[in-house]
All heavy atoms as an XYZ file, in Angstrom:
874
protein
N       3.740    -34.853     34.321
C       3.795    -33.898     35.342
C       2.711    -34.143     36.372
O       1.503    -33.932     36.061
C       3.737    -32.420     34.854
O       2.622    -32.296     34.087
N       3.054    -34.735     37.500
C       2.027    -35.217     38.528
C       1.304    -34.051     39.106
O       1.803    -33.043     39.494
C       2.714    -36.091     39.560
C       3.381    -35.391     40.707
C       4.646    -34.724     40.441
O       5.364    -35.003     39.364
O       5.074    -33.930     41.241
N       0.005    -34.207     39.186
C      -0.896    -33.361     39.859
C      -0.799    -31.887     39.473
O      -0.962    -30.974     40.310
C      -0.708    -33.482     41.452
C      -1.910    -33.336     42.192
O      -3.027    -33.595     41.664
N      -1.790    -32.904     43.406
N      -0.466    -31.606     38.242
C      -0.501    -30.256     37.743
C      -1.946    -29.770     37.527
O      -2.815    -30.585     37.091
C       0.286    -30.116     36.401
C       1.700    -30.256     36.596
C       2.274    -29.004     37.086
N       3.694    -28.781     37.036
C       4.460    -28.576     38.058
N       3.965    -28.451     39.268
N       5.750    -28.368     37.904
N      -2.267    -28.491     37.851
C      -3.549    -28.004     37.672
C      -3.700    -27.310     36.314
O      -2.732    -26.917     35.712
N      -4.917    -27.123     35.906
C      -5.171    -26.291     34.750
C      -5.357    -24.824     35.313
O      -6.376    -24.528     35.936
C      -6.446    -26.699     33.993
C      -6.232    -28.109     33.391
C      -6.774    -25.721     32.868
C      -7.470    -28.709     32.834
N      -4.302    -24.064     35.109
C      -4.158    -22.747     35.731
C      -3.728    -21.829     34.619
O      -2.737    -22.180     33.886
C      -3.278    -22.742     36.952
C      -3.175    -21.351     37.523
C      -3.677    -23.682     37.971
N      -4.321    -20.672     34.494
C      -3.926    -19.673     33.472
C      -3.719    -18.315     34.150
O      -4.234    -18.002     35.184
C      -5.012    -19.457     32.442
C      -5.316    -20.663     31.627
C      -6.395    -21.444     31.860
C      -4.440    -20.989     30.566
C      -6.656    -22.607     31.088
C      -4.741    -22.143     29.803
C      -5.769    -22.894     30.065
N      -2.845    -17.499     33.554
C      -2.705    -16.175     33.864
C      -4.003    -15.477     33.527
O      -4.534    -15.766     32.463
C      -1.582    -15.486     32.964
C      -1.276    -14.040     33.330
N      -2.151    -13.060     33.053
C      -0.214    -13.475     33.960
C      -1.659    -11.979     33.461
N      -0.502    -12.164     34.036
N      -4.630    -14.775     34.457
C      -6.031    -14.437     34.277
C      -6.245    -13.473     33.100
O      -7.354    -13.328     32.586
C      -6.644    -13.840     35.574
O      -6.049    -12.580     35.823
N      -5.261    -12.763     32.659
C      -5.464    -11.692     31.586
C      -4.853    -12.234     30.258
O      -5.416    -12.055     29.215
C      -4.859    -10.397     31.913
C      -5.671     -9.692     32.945
O      -6.839     -9.888     33.123
N      -4.924     -8.891     33.787
N      -3.710    -12.934     30.328
C      -2.970    -13.336     29.130
C      -3.341    -14.710     28.709
O      -3.022    -15.145     27.567
C      -1.495    -13.235     29.382
N      -4.015    -15.444     29.567
C      -4.370    -16.919     29.369
C      -3.195    -17.738     28.937
O      -3.370    -18.542     28.049
C      -5.540    -16.937     28.342
C      -6.796    -16.340     28.926
C      -7.228    -15.138     28.389
C      -7.553    -16.987     29.788
C      -8.339    -14.494     28.928
C      -8.690    -16.430     30.348
C      -9.091    -15.165     29.868
N      -2.077    -17.492     29.559
C      -0.939    -18.342     29.367
C      -0.752    -19.294     30.503
O      -1.210    -19.067     31.600
C       0.418    -17.456     29.104
C       0.618    -16.550     30.231
C       0.352    -16.739     27.777
C       1.942    -15.755     30.196
N      -0.036    -20.362     30.312
C       0.175    -21.407     31.403
C       1.471    -21.156     32.087
O       2.210    -20.207     31.751
C       0.235    -22.752     30.701
C      -1.082    -23.183     30.159
C      -1.619    -24.532     30.393
N      -0.943    -25.218     31.539
C      -1.319    -26.286     31.962
N      -2.337    -26.996     31.463
N      -0.682    -26.940     32.963
N       1.707    -21.904     33.086
C       2.901    -21.769     33.905
C       4.156    -21.891     33.132
O       4.154    -22.464     32.031
C       2.867    -22.803     35.099
C       2.883    -24.255     34.621
C       2.744    -25.226     35.777
O       3.151    -24.936     36.914
O       2.335    -26.372     35.483
N       5.320    -21.411     33.648
C       5.520    -20.852     34.983
C       5.008    -19.396     35.043
O       4.970    -18.727     34.028
C       7.006    -20.878     35.200
C       7.582    -20.770     33.728
C       6.568    -21.522     32.813
N       4.677    -19.048     36.300
C       4.168    -17.675     36.513
C       5.134    -16.896     37.376
O       5.650    -17.410     38.378
C       2.793    -17.753     37.259
C       1.789    -18.473     36.465
C       1.392    -19.774     36.949
C       1.193    -18.006     35.399
C       0.431    -20.500     36.262
C       0.187    -18.669     34.669
C      -0.169    -19.938     35.130
N       5.317    -15.606     37.141
C       6.086    -14.718     38.021
C       5.023    -14.102     38.949
O       3.852    -13.968     38.598
C       6.782    -13.700     37.191
N       5.523    -13.681     40.145
C       4.671    -13.055     41.129
C       4.112    -11.736     40.593
O       3.010    -11.383     40.894
C       5.364    -12.974     42.453
C       4.535    -12.127     43.441
C       5.600    -14.351     43.032
N       4.972    -10.982     39.824
C       4.543     -9.769     39.259
C       4.542     -9.857     37.720
O       5.276    -10.689     37.164
C       5.421     -8.611     39.698
O       6.781     -8.838     39.242
C       5.328     -8.386     41.118
N       3.712     -9.106     37.138
C       3.575     -9.192     35.704
C       3.074     -7.803     35.101
O       2.246     -7.154     35.695
C       2.603    -10.224     35.285
O       2.234    -10.262     33.906
N       3.535     -7.483     33.923
C       3.087     -6.245     33.225
C       1.770     -6.627     32.564
O       1.076     -5.720     32.058
C       4.102     -5.742     32.272
C       5.382     -5.230     32.956
C       5.129     -4.069     33.889
O       4.375     -3.259     33.551
O       5.772     -3.989     34.974
N       1.473     -7.832     32.429
C       0.294     -8.283     31.716
C      -0.968     -8.339     32.635
O      -1.655     -9.359     32.667
C       0.482     -9.732     31.130
C       1.684     -9.848     30.116
C       1.865    -11.311     29.764
C       1.479     -9.041     28.925
N      -1.256     -7.287     33.262
C      -2.442     -7.253     34.069
C      -3.002     -5.831     34.106
O      -2.421     -4.894     33.644
C      -2.191     -7.704     35.554
C      -1.229     -6.901     36.236
O      -1.364     -5.684     36.374
N      -0.166     -7.522     36.871
N      -4.168     -5.760     34.682
C      -4.964     -4.473     34.627
C      -4.924     -3.695     35.912
O      -5.516     -2.703     36.051
C      -6.473     -4.775     34.312
C      -6.649     -5.568     32.950
C      -8.122     -5.864     32.817
C      -6.186     -4.793     31.774
N      -4.117     -4.256     36.896
C      -3.989     -3.576     38.199
C      -2.777     -2.737     38.307
O      -1.777     -3.010     37.663
C      -4.079     -4.644     39.267
O      -2.908     -5.406     39.190
N      -2.828     -1.830     39.144
C      -1.629     -0.936     39.392
C      -0.606     -1.656     40.330
O       0.512     -1.231     40.301
C      -2.007      0.339     40.097
O      -2.722      0.106     41.255
C      -2.964      1.183     39.144
N      -0.996     -2.732     41.045
C      -0.075     -3.393     41.931
C       0.812     -4.350     41.191
O       1.855     -4.861     41.761
C      -0.759     -4.102     43.087
C      -1.631     -5.297     42.647
O      -1.587     -5.712     41.443
O      -2.413     -5.790     43.477
N       0.563     -4.618     39.931
C       1.357     -5.556     39.026
C       1.499     -6.999     39.495
O       2.279     -7.728     38.992
C       2.805     -4.908     38.828
C       2.782     -3.547     38.211
C       2.148     -3.568     36.878
C       2.121     -2.134     36.284
N       1.226     -2.006     35.169
N       0.656     -7.351     40.488
C       0.640     -8.699     40.975
C      -0.060     -9.606     39.906
O      -1.088     -9.147     39.326
C      -0.118     -8.868     42.217
C       0.532     -8.166     43.414
C       1.620     -9.061     43.987
N       2.312     -8.322     44.960
C       3.600     -8.167     45.005
N       4.386     -8.694     44.110
N       4.140     -7.509     45.947
N       0.507    -10.760     39.664
C      -0.093    -11.698     38.717
C      -1.328    -12.245     39.342
O      -1.375    -12.603     40.517
C       0.914    -12.871     38.418
O       2.064    -12.286     37.748
C       0.309    -13.918     37.530
N      -2.391    -12.372     38.553
C      -3.632    -13.026     38.962
C      -3.691    -14.352     38.132
O      -3.442    -14.360     36.944
C      -4.831    -12.201     38.596
C      -5.345    -11.272     39.630
C      -4.451    -10.143     39.862
N      -5.063     -9.158     40.790
C      -4.444     -8.045     41.203
N      -3.182     -7.824     40.737
N      -4.971     -7.236     42.036
N      -4.023    -15.425     38.961
C      -4.231    -16.686     38.320
C      -5.710    -17.082     38.283
O      -6.435    -16.755     39.202
C      -3.489    -17.801     39.058
C      -1.929    -17.661     39.263
C      -1.395    -18.824     40.000
C      -1.266    -17.444     37.869
N      -6.062    -17.761     37.182
C      -7.380    -18.286     37.016
C      -7.348    -19.808     37.294
O      -6.647    -20.514     36.577
C      -8.018    -18.000     35.681
C      -9.453    -18.524     35.503
S     -10.196    -18.198     33.925
C     -10.407    -16.350     34.021
N      -8.015    -20.213     38.369
C      -8.034    -21.633     38.739
C      -9.480    -22.147     38.370
O     -10.425    -21.329     38.241
C      -7.891    -21.804     40.220
C      -6.736    -21.037     40.876
C      -6.848    -21.156     42.397
C      -5.386    -21.666     40.352
N      -9.608    -23.416     38.205
C     -10.860    -24.032     37.885
C     -11.233    -25.080     38.890
O     -10.361    -25.849     39.304
C     -10.927    -24.623     36.435
C     -10.687    -23.593     35.399
C      -9.362    -23.339     34.935
C     -11.744    -22.816     34.931
C      -9.171    -22.362     33.936
C     -11.536    -21.807     33.953
C     -10.254    -21.623     33.448
N     -12.490    -25.182     39.290
C     -12.916    -26.208     40.294
C     -14.272    -26.727     39.933
O     -15.005    -26.088     39.160
C     -12.993    -25.514     41.663
N     -14.564    -27.930     40.432
C     -15.878    -28.500     40.195
C     -16.488    -28.681     41.551
O     -15.862    -28.507     42.596
C     -15.751    -29.898     39.523
O     -14.838    -30.753     40.354
C     -15.202    -29.809     38.108
N     -17.747    -29.111     41.531
C     -18.533    -29.298     42.807
C     -18.687    -28.100     43.660
O     -18.729    -28.185     44.864
C     -17.905    -30.434     43.641
C     -17.922    -31.777     42.819
O     -18.863    -32.057     42.081
N     -16.785    -32.525     42.934
N     -18.720    -26.883     43.024
C     -18.947    -25.664     43.717
C     -20.194    -24.941     43.027
O     -20.137    -24.928     41.806
C     -17.753    -24.675     43.663
C     -16.601    -25.262     44.378
C     -18.172    -23.316     44.209
C     -15.325    -24.467     44.258
N     -21.113    -24.518     43.765
C     -22.191    -23.765     43.183
C     -21.997    -22.295     43.485
O     -22.278    -21.851     44.641
C     -23.501    -24.166     43.750
C     -24.663    -23.464     43.077
O     -24.577    -22.456     42.488
N     -25.930    -24.084     43.216
N     -21.355    -21.560     42.576
C     -21.024    -20.173     42.853
C     -22.248    -19.263     43.309
O     -21.968    -18.245     43.942
C     -20.322    -19.688     41.619
C     -20.732    -20.558     40.589
C     -21.078    -21.851     41.207
N     -23.381    -19.655     42.903
C     -24.531    -18.818     43.246
C     -24.961    -18.925     44.707
O     -25.247    -17.982     45.377
C     -25.714    -19.219     42.299
C     -26.948    -18.483     42.735
C     -25.449    -18.880     40.901
N     -24.775    -20.144     45.220
C     -25.202    -20.416     46.601
C     -24.123    -20.568     47.648
O     -24.357    -20.236     48.776
C     -26.065    -21.706     46.671
O     -25.279    -22.763     46.193
C     -27.278    -21.548     45.797
N     -23.005    -21.101     47.244
C     -22.005    -21.473     48.315
C     -20.612    -20.853     48.140
O     -19.795    -20.984     49.048
C     -21.868    -22.967     48.403
O     -21.340    -23.431     47.182
N     -20.350    -20.246     47.042
C     -18.890    -19.780     46.869
C     -18.722    -18.307     46.749
O     -18.132    -17.878     45.821
C     -18.338    -20.534     45.658
N     -19.308    -17.548     47.618
C     -19.126    -16.130     47.579
C     -17.651    -15.841     47.970
O     -17.032    -16.677     48.535
C     -20.087    -15.384     48.478
O     -19.834    -15.779     49.839
C     -21.534    -15.678     48.151
N     -17.256    -14.637     47.637
C     -15.860    -14.293     48.002
C     -15.558    -14.487     49.508
O     -14.467    -14.807     49.864
C     -15.584    -12.833     47.529
C     -15.376    -12.667     46.002
C     -15.205    -11.166     45.675
C     -14.244    -13.412     45.547
N     -16.551    -14.109     50.291
C     -16.295    -14.218     51.752
C     -16.198    -15.608     52.291
O     -15.690    -15.866     53.351
C     -17.367    -13.371     52.553
O     -18.663    -14.003     52.213
C     -17.368    -12.025     52.209
N     -16.679    -16.559     51.468
C     -16.750    -17.994     51.934
C     -15.666    -18.823     51.249
O     -15.546    -20.011     51.499
C     -18.094    -18.603     51.647
C     -19.156    -17.965     52.411
C     -20.545    -18.450     51.893
O     -20.754    -18.527     50.695
N     -21.497    -18.666     52.771
N     -14.884    -18.246     50.350
C     -13.882    -18.920     49.566
C     -12.448    -18.402     49.882
O     -12.214    -17.236     49.907
C     -14.147    -18.798     48.092
O     -15.432    -19.186     47.815
C     -13.260    -19.593     47.235
N     -11.553    -19.352     50.250
C     -10.192    -18.980     50.473
C      -9.281    -19.808     49.544
O      -9.743    -20.906     49.048
C      -9.779    -19.245     51.952
O     -10.008    -20.636     52.272
C     -10.623    -18.382     52.856
N      -8.062    -19.388     49.404
C      -7.078    -20.207     48.653
C      -5.735    -20.025     49.404
O      -5.470    -19.028     49.942
C      -6.918    -19.646     47.270
N      -4.954    -21.091     49.196
C      -3.625    -21.027     49.845
C      -2.609    -21.750     48.942
O      -2.917    -22.649     48.210
C      -3.614    -21.582     51.245
C      -3.733    -23.078     51.284
C      -3.686    -23.609     52.763
O      -3.971    -22.927     53.653
N      -3.306    -24.857     52.865
N      -1.312    -21.338     49.113
C      -0.245    -22.052     48.412
C       0.728    -22.539     49.518
O       0.913    -21.851     50.506
C       0.508    -21.112     47.400
N       1.301    -23.706     49.292
C       2.321    -24.212     50.234
C       3.531    -24.496     49.344
O       3.470    -25.232     48.306
C       1.852    -25.543     50.899
C       2.914    -26.088     51.796
C       0.510    -25.361     51.563
N       4.623    -23.879     49.705
C       5.870    -24.052     49.003
C       6.723    -25.334     49.375
O       6.171    -26.050     50.308
C       6.802    -22.809     49.072
C       7.469    -22.659     50.412
O       7.386    -23.480     51.277
O       8.052    -21.523     50.640
N       7.745    -25.595     48.788
C       8.553    -26.835     49.011
C       9.060    -26.930     50.457
O       9.389    -28.046     50.886
C       9.645    -27.011     48.011
O      10.569    -25.931     48.151
N       9.188    -25.796     51.151
C       9.649    -25.776     52.505
C       8.487    -25.875     53.508
O       8.844    -25.863     54.714
C      10.438    -24.491     52.829
C      11.587    -24.293     51.834
C      12.623    -25.440     51.817
O      13.065    -25.885     52.914
N      12.944    -25.876     50.621
N       7.267    -25.924     53.013
C       6.091    -26.054     53.942
C       5.540    -24.719     54.342
O       4.585    -24.623     55.173
N       6.032    -23.641     53.830
C       5.489    -22.304     54.160
C       4.125    -22.107     53.489
O       4.048    -22.385     52.317
C       6.374    -21.185     53.668
C       5.902    -19.752     53.814
C       5.789    -19.380     55.264
C       6.792    -18.785     53.081
N       3.129    -21.781     54.365
C       1.733    -21.612     53.814
C       1.537    -20.074     53.616
O       1.742    -19.303     54.475
C       0.721    -22.162     54.783
C      -0.679    -21.890     54.411
C       0.977    -23.594     55.127
N       1.066    -19.734     52.384
C       0.812    -18.397     51.989
C      -0.608    -18.253     51.527
O      -1.099    -19.040     50.668
C       1.773    -17.952     50.870
C       1.498    -16.512     50.423
C       3.211    -18.062     51.293
N      -1.368    -17.327     52.105
C      -2.769    -17.110     51.643
C      -2.797    -16.388     50.297
O      -1.974    -15.459     50.114
C      -3.538    -16.383     52.683
C      -3.634    -17.051     54.005
C      -4.302    -18.454     53.904
O      -5.308    -18.588     53.290
N      -3.590    -19.432     54.509
N      -3.644    -16.865     49.448
C      -3.818    -16.234     48.097
C      -5.188    -15.462     48.119
O      -6.134    -16.141     48.180
C      -3.764    -17.224     46.954
C      -2.567    -18.141     46.917
C      -2.719    -19.196     45.726
C      -1.280    -17.370     46.711
N      -5.134    -14.135     48.098
C      -6.415    -13.399     48.053
C      -7.333    -13.850     46.842
O      -6.838    -13.859     45.722
C      -6.007    -11.944     47.987
C      -4.634    -11.974     48.502
C      -3.996    -13.217     48.095
N      -8.573    -14.234     47.172
C      -9.524    -14.629     46.132
C     -10.260    -13.344     45.730
O     -10.857    -12.715     46.573
C     -10.468    -15.684     46.643
C     -11.502    -16.045     45.567
C      -9.746    -16.898     47.108
N     -10.149    -13.051     44.422
C     -10.797    -11.803     43.944
C     -12.119    -12.054     43.140
O     -12.813    -11.161     42.861
C      -9.789    -11.073     43.052
C      -8.581    -10.559     43.906
C      -7.544     -9.728     43.110
O      -7.600     -9.777     41.907
O      -6.817     -9.033     43.722
N     -12.281    -13.300     42.736
C     -13.448    -13.596     41.888
C     -13.825    -15.077     42.011
O     -12.892    -15.911     42.030
C     -13.150    -13.220     40.408
C     -14.289    -13.703     39.493
C     -15.403    -12.858     39.266
C     -14.161    -14.904     38.792
C     -16.411    -13.294     38.452
C     -15.203    -15.325     37.922
C     -16.307    -14.485     37.776
O     -17.375    -14.868     36.921
N     -15.126    -15.311     42.029
C     -15.655    -16.653     42.029
C     -16.876    -16.629     41.091
O     -17.779    -15.809     41.396
C     -16.003    -17.237     43.410
C     -16.627    -18.689     43.316
C     -14.788    -17.239     44.350
N     -16.879    -17.447     40.121
C     -18.088    -17.426     39.246
C     -18.160    -18.609     38.279
O     -17.144    -19.324     38.082
N     -19.345    -18.929     37.856
C     -19.616    -20.026     36.909
C     -18.876    -19.767     35.625
O     -18.792    -18.664     35.164
C     -21.070    -20.171     36.673
N     -18.430    -20.815     34.972
C     -17.844    -20.798     33.632
C     -19.028    -20.942     32.688
O     -19.751    -21.933     32.722
C     -16.798    -21.885     33.449
C     -16.332    -21.951     31.974
C     -15.627    -21.709     34.389
N     -19.170    -20.039     31.727
C     -20.217    -20.054     30.810
C     -20.273    -21.314     30.025
O     -19.210    -21.825     29.588
C     -20.177    -18.772     29.864
N     -21.478    -21.786     29.777
C     -21.589    -23.069     28.923
C     -21.422    -24.328     29.670
O     -21.382    -25.374     29.065
N     -21.232    -24.258     31.001
C     -21.062    -25.548     31.778
C     -21.777    -25.376     33.119
O     -21.848    -24.243     33.670
C     -19.574    -25.887     31.990
O     -19.487    -27.005     32.837
C     -18.832    -24.738     32.666
N     -22.330    -26.484     33.568
C     -22.969    -26.497     34.881
C     -22.016    -26.882     36.003
O     -22.298    -26.689     37.206
C     -24.236    -27.449     34.881
C     -25.279    -26.892     33.948
O     -25.418    -25.711     33.764
O     -26.033    -27.811     33.460
N     -20.917    -27.500     35.658
C     -20.078    -28.069     36.700
C     -18.804    -27.254     37.004
O     -18.205    -27.472     38.085
C     -19.560    -29.473     36.239
C     -20.712    -30.454     35.987
C     -21.270    -30.402     34.606
O     -20.495    -30.010     33.641
O     -22.416    -30.803     34.419
N     -18.407    -26.401     36.143
C     -17.142    -25.706     36.248
C     -17.273    -24.313     36.845
O     -18.059    -23.545     36.392
C     -16.435    -25.674     34.942
C     -14.889    -25.583     34.903
C     -14.238    -26.648     35.690
C     -14.377    -25.643     33.503
N     -16.421    -24.014     37.860
C     -16.347    -22.681     38.447
C     -14.923    -22.109     38.318
O     -13.963    -22.830     38.451
C     -16.661    -22.708     39.994
O     -17.976    -23.314     40.113
C     -16.609    -21.394     40.611
N     -14.856    -20.911     37.932
C     -13.571    -20.167     37.793
C     -13.306    -19.335     39.014
O     -14.222    -18.695     39.581
C     -13.530    -19.295     36.575
N     -12.060    -19.324     39.557
C     -11.651    -18.464     40.692
C     -10.485    -17.698     40.195
O      -9.548    -18.204     39.488
C     -11.293    -19.324     41.832
C     -12.355    -20.230     42.387
C     -12.260    -21.610     41.801
C     -12.241    -20.241     43.869
N     -10.369    -16.445     40.613
C      -9.176    -15.660     40.288
C      -8.527    -15.325     41.633
O      -9.213    -14.834     42.575
C      -9.509    -14.393     39.499
C     -10.004    -14.790     38.065
C      -8.286    -13.520     39.405
C     -10.379    -13.662     37.219
N      -7.208    -15.663     41.775
C      -6.506    -15.364     42.961
C      -5.274    -14.536     42.621
O      -4.732    -14.546     41.518
C      -6.042    -16.691     43.649
C      -7.195    -17.532     44.105
C      -5.020    -17.476     42.809
N      -4.851    -13.684     43.553
C      -3.713    -12.811     43.428
C      -2.507    -13.432     44.095
O      -2.564    -13.919     45.235
C      -3.979    -11.445     43.997
C      -2.886    -10.468     43.864
C      -3.180     -9.108     44.369
N      -3.282     -9.179     45.917
C      -4.312     -8.766     46.629
N      -5.381     -8.201     46.115
N      -4.281     -8.879     47.946
N      -1.361    -13.385     43.347
C      -0.158    -13.961     43.892
C       0.555    -12.885     44.841
O       0.836    -11.770     44.398
C       0.835    -14.375     42.835
C       0.397    -15.460     41.875
C       1.487    -15.778     40.887
C       0.000    -16.650     42.672
N       0.808    -13.256     46.136
C       1.383    -12.270     47.027
C       2.925    -12.293     46.892
O       3.535    -13.221     46.387
C       0.919    -12.789     48.410
C       0.775    -14.259     48.257
C       0.291    -14.410     46.826
N       3.520    -11.230     47.428
C       4.964    -10.938     47.246
C       5.754    -12.018     48.016
O       6.859    -12.453     47.494
C       5.342     -9.593     47.843
N       5.235    -12.610     49.076
C       5.991    -13.591     49.842
C       6.028    -15.027     49.226
O       6.635    -15.935     49.756
C       5.494    -13.665     51.298
C       4.103    -14.034     51.414
C       3.112    -12.869     51.478
O       3.438    -11.760     50.867
O       2.064    -12.956     52.017
N       5.391    -15.207     48.109
C       5.307    -16.466     47.400
C       6.737    -16.755     46.953
O       7.415    -15.977     46.310
C       4.355    -16.511     46.284
C       3.838    -17.801     45.794
C       3.161    -18.612     46.958
C       2.870    -17.629     44.671
N       7.223    -18.054     47.163
C       8.647    -18.407     46.731
C       8.639    -18.973     45.381
O       7.668    -19.484     44.879
C       9.201    -19.417     47.774
O       8.354    -20.590     47.834
C       9.318    -18.807     49.175
N       9.802    -18.980     44.800
C      10.078    -19.539     43.464
C      10.105    -21.084     43.561
O      10.653    -21.579     44.558
C      11.421    -19.024     42.862
C      11.764    -19.618     41.526
C      11.319    -17.460     42.647
N       9.557    -21.683     42.567
C       9.552    -23.202     42.501
C       8.146    -23.711     42.473
O       7.159    -22.899     42.370
N       7.985    -24.981     42.626
C       6.641    -25.589     42.732
C       5.991    -25.204     43.971
O       6.549    -25.246     45.068
C       6.706    -27.139     42.635
C       6.800    -27.684     41.208
O       6.407    -26.955     40.315
O       7.328    -28.772     40.988
N       4.716    -24.747     43.872
C       3.887    -24.548     45.025
C       2.589    -25.346     44.769
O       2.213    -25.682     43.672
C       3.518    -23.062     45.224
C       4.719    -22.182     45.556
C       2.742    -22.477     44.091
N       2.007    -25.800     45.958
C       0.789    -26.560     45.873
C      -0.311    -25.626     46.250
O      -0.293    -25.064     47.351
C       0.840    -27.780     46.838
O       2.060    -28.578     46.537
C      -0.356    -28.598     46.791
N      -1.336    -25.482     45.332
C      -2.461    -24.596     45.611
C      -3.715    -25.407     45.898
O      -3.946    -26.344     45.195
C      -2.599    -23.594     44.420
C      -1.411    -22.732     44.234
C      -3.904    -22.795     44.558
C      -1.491    -21.816     43.014
N      -4.464    -24.902     46.885
C      -5.789    -25.482     47.162
C      -6.699    -24.330     47.460
O      -6.284    -23.246     47.819
C      -5.690    -26.461     48.322
O      -5.282    -25.877     49.489
N      -8.014    -24.681     47.380
C      -9.017    -23.697     47.751
C      -9.873    -24.377     48.856
O      -9.844    -25.554     49.047
C      -9.943    -23.268     46.514
C     -10.677    -24.514     46.010
C      -9.104    -22.576     45.466
C     -11.811    -24.136     45.044
N     -10.667    -23.502     49.489
C     -11.567    -24.012     50.512
C     -12.851    -23.210     50.366
O     -12.747    -21.972     50.170
C     -11.055    -23.897     51.915
N     -13.969    -23.824     50.467
C     -15.247    -23.185     50.489
C     -15.975    -23.520     51.737
O     -16.107    -24.786     52.067
C     -16.129    -23.619     49.212
C     -17.544    -22.946     49.314
C     -15.429    -23.270     47.898
N     -16.292    -22.494     52.491
C     -16.855    -22.765     53.897
C     -16.028    -23.682     54.687
O     -16.585    -24.497     55.573
C     -18.330    -23.268     53.751
C     -19.314    -22.322     53.024
C     -20.691    -22.801     53.059
C     -21.676    -21.913     52.455
N     -22.979    -22.531     52.352
N     -14.695    -23.547     54.560
C     -13.856    -24.364     55.373
C     -13.481    -25.709     54.811
O     -12.608    -26.467     55.375
N     -14.188    -26.185     53.795
C     -13.920    -27.535     53.235
C     -12.843    -27.361     52.124
O     -13.138    -26.690     51.124
C     -15.210    -28.141     52.621
C     -16.171    -28.295     53.810
C     -14.955    -29.479     52.017
C     -17.639    -28.615     53.356
N     -11.672    -27.975     52.390
C     -10.559    -27.788     51.445
C     -10.644    -28.769     50.284
O     -11.105    -29.947     50.416
C      -9.264    -28.093     52.298
C      -8.054    -27.793     51.399
C      -6.989    -27.017     52.056
N      -7.247    -25.887     52.922
C      -7.435    -24.615     52.427
N      -7.283    -24.353     51.158
N      -7.684    -23.569     53.262
N     -10.228    -28.272     49.098
C     -10.175    -29.041     47.910
C      -8.933    -29.940     47.797
O      -8.072    -29.778     48.677
C     -10.146    -28.072     46.651
O      -8.942    -27.382     46.611
N      -8.836    -30.709     46.720
C      -7.543    -31.359     46.489
C      -6.540    -30.204     46.061
O      -6.972    -29.110     45.831
C      -7.671    -32.431     45.385
C      -8.202    -31.839     44.106
O      -9.044    -30.942     44.018
N      -7.597    -32.303     42.996
N      -5.298    -30.588     45.962
C      -4.250    -29.579     45.669
C      -3.667    -29.901     44.356
O      -3.581    -30.985     43.883
C      -3.063    -29.745     46.774
O      -3.628    -29.406     48.034
N      -3.180    -28.768     43.706
C      -2.495    -28.902     42.445
C      -1.228    -28.176     42.501
O      -1.069    -27.152     43.251
C      -3.392    -28.435     41.206
C      -4.632    -29.320     41.062
C      -3.798    -26.985     41.453
N      -0.231    -28.670     41.695
C       1.053    -27.957     41.702
C       1.080    -26.977     40.579
O       0.573    -27.172     39.484
C       2.237    -28.973     41.498
C       2.454    -29.783     42.691
C       3.714    -30.688     42.473
C       3.895    -31.506     43.776
N       5.055    -32.349     43.613
N       1.741    -25.803     40.846
C       1.864    -24.716     39.913
C       3.368    -24.186     40.073
O       3.827    -24.079     41.233
C       0.935    -23.556     40.229
C       1.182    -22.424     39.232
C      -0.529    -24.069     40.025
N       3.958    -23.958     38.983
C       5.408    -23.521     38.955
C       5.417    -21.975     39.039
O       4.866    -21.308     38.139
C       6.116    -24.023     37.767
C       7.652    -23.678     37.707
C       8.359    -24.101     38.937
C       8.223    -24.213     36.443
N       6.148    -21.472     40.003
C       6.336    -20.010     40.176
C       7.853    -19.765     39.796
O       8.714    -20.324     40.304
C       6.101    -19.511     41.611
C       4.660    -19.897     42.128
C       6.393    -18.079     41.757
C       3.577    -19.284     41.203
N       8.062    -18.751     38.906
C       9.376    -18.451     38.417
C       9.835    -17.065     39.054
O       9.041    -16.371     39.511
C       9.414    -18.340     36.897
C       8.644    -17.202     36.278
C       8.778    -17.165     34.814
C       8.018    -16.027     34.171
N       8.118    -15.979     32.745
N      11.125    -16.898     38.964
C      11.662    -15.637     39.469
C      11.259    -14.460     38.532
O      10.812    -14.726     37.421
N      11.651    -13.257     39.034
C      11.318    -12.121     38.158
C      12.037    -11.993     36.870
O      13.048    -12.581     36.656
C      11.682    -10.912     39.087
C      12.503    -11.490     40.273
C      12.266    -12.950     40.237
């Protein structure tokens, strides 16, 4: 599976495919939150929530912003940062390509499978 990311449901720690909504979360909006992992980010100095964005691009080229709700270091490692993003309603079913940007510098992209309800 080419260019698949290591992405988990942020509460259930299960892998793809992900539905846009899920009962397995702690929020009242029932939106699925994904935990993404990145390297070369120093969350203490450069990756605050206001400086970090995420987006998904579907197979038709539609760009959807993914709200970033958390950015933080992964315990026990100096290189790995975890990000939690919320899946919005307008995200389409199928493979989407997700990337993040810190201070406008975009990361490489990874594919994630979104399933229907």
